[in-house]
C-alpha positions, 0 to 999 in steps of 0.5 A: 964850317962855323966861319960860313955860317957866321957871313952868312947870318951876317949876309941875311942881316944886312941882306934885310936891313938893307932892304928895309932902310930901302923901302923907308927910303933911308938911302943913307943907312941902305946903300953901305948896308947893302953894299957889303952884303953885294962884297960878301955874296956878289952873285946875290940876285936879292943883294944886287937887285935891292942895290941896285934900287938904292942906288936908283932912289939916290939917282946914282945912275950909273951905278944902278944899271950896274947892279940891275945888269948883274941881277939880269944875268943872274936871273933874266926871267925876273921882270921887274929887273929889267922893268927898274933898269929899262927906268933906269936906262931912260933917266939915263937918255939911253932910250934905245935901251930901256924901250929895248928893257920894257920891250923884255920886261913885256916878254916876261909879264904881258900884263905889266902895267908900267913898262907897257905907259913907259913903252907908250910914252918912249914911243910916241916919244921917238919921231917916226920912220914917216917923219925922217924919210923925203920922197924922191 
């Protein structure tokens, strides 16, 4: 029992210090702390979310996408995880996946300004069907 309490305390401390470091853009501090937190509790939405944010800020897109995907599986109704995953996919050039994520964000939060803006930008840069089809 005491061992479990210790792990819980350690996890809480790692998560708190790691998330603060992300918010202060101290990624070299944040990433190792949050990676350790995820090792302690691989199913922690908060640890995965913050680690995804840290990887995103460090432009480590594949790792960020992996973290956000896992976080989305744990809590599929959190708009910010869908939105962040959409941003990461956009950065990776996965436009179709990004659009899906932004649409999912708006399903959860119809007033999400970031998702609305991202969608309008992405849709306006994609050629429409009329430019791809030719008449007989």
